[in-house]
C-alpha angles and dihedrals in degrees: 000000000000118000128186123187144183120206125193137151132182096263093036095218126085107013096041090057097037091052090050092051090048093052095046094047097049090045092051091048088058092044093247125152105243135183121180126194119203125205101191143135089301092056122245115347128185088010114211114238117218090248090057090055092045094050091047121106090206139009122214117198107195097184139141094182140040112284133211116251098023091150089072089076100048095102093049089045090053088050091051093246101125124095113200113199139155114256092234090058090053091051094047099040112021094155094056091044095055090041090056088046090053091054092058 
């Protein structure tokens, strides 16, 4: 399974990167390909290309604020392949989050 994600929180510091780590760790445990873009205090890092999004089986948006480039995910959203979740939820419950993503 290929997973792409964007993480972002209001301050763009702790939760953004903790959510990234939680998603990557849980996906690797399951043997999934994973790529996580962060939109934090340092701007956009690990920016997802449109082909990354198109090739993904599921998109996880672990965001608590509006993000840049949200239009990249419209096609996946229309196909029901986008999971919107709070970054804090991902950090506390990464297993449950990835389980939900699998069900999409």
